[in-house]
C-alpha positions as CSV (number, residue, x, y, z in Angstrom):
1,M,0.0,0.0,0.0
2,S,1.4,3.3,-1.0
3,Q,1.9,6.3,1.2
4,G,-0.6,8.4,-0.7
5,R,-3.3,5.7,-0.2
6,I,-2.5,5.5,3.5
7,L,-2.6,9.3,3.9
8,A,-6.0,9.3,2.1
9,I,-7.4,6.7,4.4
10,A,-6.1,8.5,7.4
11,F,-7.8,11.7,6.3
12,I,-11.1,9.9,5.9
13,V,-10.9,8.2,9.2
14,I,-9.8,11.2,11.2
15,G,-12.3,13.5,9.5
16,A,-15.2,11.1,10.1
17,L,-14.2,10.8,13.8
18,L,-13.9,14.6,14.2
19,A,-17.2,15.2,12.6
20,L,-18.9,12.4,14.7
21,V,-17.4,13.6,18.0
22,S,-18.3,17.2,17.2
23,V,-21.9,16.3,16.4
24,T,-22.3,14.1,19.5
25,A,-20.5,16.3,22.0
26,D,-23.6,17.4,23.7
27,F,-24.6,13.8,24.6
28,F,-21.5,13.5,26.7
29,Q,-22.2,16.5,29.0
30,G,-19.5,17.1,31.5
31,T,-16.8,15.2,29.7
32,I,-16.4,16.9,26.3
33,G,-19.7,18.8,25.9
34,A,-20.8,21.8,28.0
35,V,-23.6,21.1,30.4
36,G,-27.0,22.5,29.2
37,S,-25.7,23.9,26.0
38,S,-27.0,23.7,22.4
39,F,-25.0,23.1,19.2
40,G,-22.2,25.7,19.5
41,W,-19.7,27.3,17.1
42,K,-16.9,25.0,18.2
43,Q,-19.0,22.0,17.2
44,L,-19.8,23.6,13.8
45,V,-16.1,24.2,13.2
46,G,-15.3,20.6,14.1
47,V,-18.1,19.3,11.8
48,I,-16.9,21.5,8.9
49,L,-13.2,20.5,9.4
50,G,-14.2,16.8,9.6
51,I,-16.1,17.1,6.3
52,V,-13.3,18.9,4.6
53,L,-10.9,16.1,5.7
54,V,-13.2,13.4,4.5
55,V,-13.6,15.1,1.1
56,A,-9.9,15.6,0.8
57,G,-9.3,12.0,1.6
58,V,-11.8,10.8,-1.0
59,I,-10.2,13.0,-3.6
60,L,-6.7,11.7,-2.8
61,L,-8.0,8.1,-2.8
62,R,-9.7,8.5,-6.2
63,Q,-6.7,10.2,-7.6
64,G,-4.5,7.3,-7.1
65,D,-0.7,7.0,-7.6
66,E,-0.8,7.8,-11.3
67,G,1.2,10.9,-12.3
68,Y,1.0,12.9,-15.5
69,D,4.2,11.6,-17.0
70,D,5.4,8.1,-16.5
71,E,8.7,6.5,-17.3
72,D,8.6,3.4,-19.4
73,E,11.0,0.5,-19.1
74,D,13.7,2.3,-21.1
75,G,13.6,5.4,-18.9
76,E,11.9,7.5,-21.6
77,L,9.0,9.8,-20.6
78,E,5.6,8.9,-21.8
79,D,2.4,10.9,-21.7
80,E,-0.9,9.5,-20.4
81,V,-1.7,7.8,-23.7
82,G,1.7,6.0,-23.8
83,R,3.3,8.1,-26.6
84,P,6.8,9.2,-26.1
85,A,6.9,12.8,-24.8
């Protein structure tokens, strides 16, 4: 597994956990949520950052390891179609 794929999966997992904890913080009153509060700005920021991380992870995961120019067996650069550059 490549580093790019691991990073993408880490973004997705961390983003999902951040969004989940931010949304459910009020259910854990006294530990991570404020007692008697409603959905606050800190929770909103956490949810937005979590969603951004998940979206970035999905984009990285879908992008894959392919670059724009690849070297063939002889060390020559080729474009996406496989023609010599």
